[in-house]
C-alpha positions as CSV (number, residue, x, y, z in Angstrom):
1,M,26.9,12.1,2.1
2,K,23.3,13.1,1.3
3,N,20.5,11.3,3.2
4,N,17.7,11.0,0.7
5,L,14.5,9.5,2.1
6,N,12.9,9.6,-1.3
7,H,15.2,6.7,-2.2
8,Y,13.3,4.5,0.2
9,F,9.9,6.2,0.5
10,D,7.3,7.4,-2.0
11,Y,5.4,10.4,-0.5
12,K,2.9,10.8,-3.3
13,I,1.8,7.1,-3.1
14,G,1.8,7.3,0.7
15,I,-0.5,10.3,0.6
16,A,-2.8,8.9,-2.1
17,G,-3.0,5.5,-0.3
18,A,-3.7,7.2,3.0
19,I,-6.6,9.2,1.6
20,V,-8.2,6.3,-0.2
21,M,-7.9,3.9,2.7
22,G,-8.8,6.5,5.3
23,V,-12.0,7.4,3.5
24,T,-12.8,3.7,2.8
25,V,-12.3,2.8,6.5
26,F,-14.4,5.8,7.7
27,C,-17.2,4.8,5.4
28,I,-17.2,1.2,6.3
29,N,-17.2,1.9,10.0
30,Y,-19.6,4.8,9.9
31,F,-22.3,3.1,7.8
32,I,-22.1,0.0,10.1
33,T,-22.0,1.8,13.4
34,Y,-23.2,5.4,12.7
35,V,-20.7,6.5,15.3
36,A,-18.7,9.3,13.8
37,F,-16.0,9.7,16.4
38,D,-15.0,6.0,16.4
39,S,-15.1,6.0,12.6
40,I,-12.8,9.0,12.4
41,I,-10.4,7.4,14.9
42,A,-10.3,4.2,12.8
43,S,-9.9,6.2,9.7
44,I,-6.9,8.2,11.1
45,K,-5.2,5.0,12.3
46,Q,-5.7,3.4,8.9
47,A,-4.5,6.5,7.0
48,S,-1.4,6.7,9.1
49,Y,-0.6,3.0,8.7
50,T,-1.2,3.2,5.0
51,F,0.9,6.4,4.5
52,F,4.0,4.9,6.2
53,L,3.8,1.3,4.9
54,G,2.3,2.2,1.6
55,G,5.0,4.7,0.8
56,F,7.7,2.2,1.8
57,F,6.2,-0.9,0.1
58,M,5.4,0.9,-3.1
59,K,9.0,2.2,-3.4
60,G,10.0,-1.5,-2.8
61,A,7.7,-2.6,-5.6
62,E,9.3,0.0,-7.8
63,Y,12.8,-1.2,-7.0
64,I,11.9,-4.8,-7.7
65,A,10.2,-3.9,-11.0
66,V,13.2,-2.0,-12.2
67,Y,16.1,-4.1,-11.1
68,V,14.9,-7.6,-11.8
69,K,16.0,-8.2,-15.4
70,K,13.2,-10.5,-16.7
71,Y,10.0,-8.5,-17.2
72,S,7.4,-11.1,-16.2
73,L,9.4,-12.1,-13.1
74,A,10.0,-8.5,-12.1
75,I,6.3,-7.6,-12.3
76,F,5.2,-10.8,-10.6
77,L,7.7,-10.2,-7.6
78,A,6.9,-6.5,-7.5
79,V,3.2,-7.3,-7.0
80,C,3.5,-10.4,-4.8
81,I,6.1,-9.4,-2.3
82,P,4.7,-6.1,-1.1
83,S,1.1,-7.2,-1.4
84,T,1.6,-10.4,0.6
85,I,3.5,-8.6,3.3
86,T,0.9,-5.8,3.5
87,I,-2.1,-8.1,3.6
88,L,-0.5,-10.4,6.3
89,L,0.5,-7.4,8.4
90,T,-3.0,-5.9,8.2
91,Y,-4.7,-9.2,9.0
92,G,-2.2,-9.9,11.9
93,L,-2.8,-6.4,13.3
94,H,-6.6,-6.9,13.2
95,L,-6.3,-10.3,14.7
96,V,-4.0,-9.2,17.6
97,K,-6.0,-6.1,18.4
98,G,-9.3,-8.1,18.6
99,T,-11.2,-6.7,15.6
100,P,-14.5,-8.6,15.5
101,A,-14.1,-9.6,11.8
102,P,-10.4,-9.4,11.0
103,L,-10.7,-11.0,7.6
104,A,-13.5,-8.6,6.6
105,S,-11.4,-5.7,7.9
106,T,-8.5,-6.8,5.7
107,I,-10.5,-6.9,2.5
108,P,-10.0,-3.2,1.6
109,T,-6.2,-3.9,1.8
110,L,-6.6,-6.1,-1.3
111,A,-6.6,-2.8,-3.3
112,I,-2.8,-3.0,-3.1
113,V,-2.7,-5.8,-5.6
114,P,-3.9,-3.8,-8.6
115,A,-2.1,-0.7,-7.3
116,T,1.3,-2.4,-7.2
117,L,0.6,-4.0,-10.6
118,V,-0.1,-0.7,-12.3
119,W,2.7,1.2,-10.5
120,S,5.3,-1.5,-11.2
121,I,4.5,-1.6,-14.9
122,K,4.5,2.2,-15.1
123,K,7.8,2.6,-13.3
124,R,9.5,-0.2,-15.3
125,K,8.4,1.4,-18.6
126,Y,9.6,4.8,-17.4
127,F,12.9,3.5,-16.2
128,F,13.7,1.8,-19.4
129,Q,12.5,4.7,-21.6
130,Q,14.9,7.0,-19.6
131,K,17.7,4.5,-20.0
132,I,17.3,4.4,-23.8
133,N,17.2,8.2,-24.2
């Protein structure tokens, strides 16, 4: 039996999300504090978190978008479920670790909503085009 991690994890999206969120967090922290080292550390933490959870949750969004039969319900669930979990986890992490402004620190995570929308629609169209051919 072949163990295929690609079935549960999207490396490309993980890497893309890590770069986008890592750079975003670096810029936010650096231009507020002007402390490069702390900004880099925050950026690395965010990039790592986004790589692992982003790759996993976007694969989940893809799965939902493809396997729920009704189009509108599939896209709605594919956007809402991973986005809500990601936003709550991010907010909770900032709250627990004592971030001075946990809500403001969670705002960049809202980028997952349009990302999951576009990705879900793309993957659903691709899946059904492949099924027809």
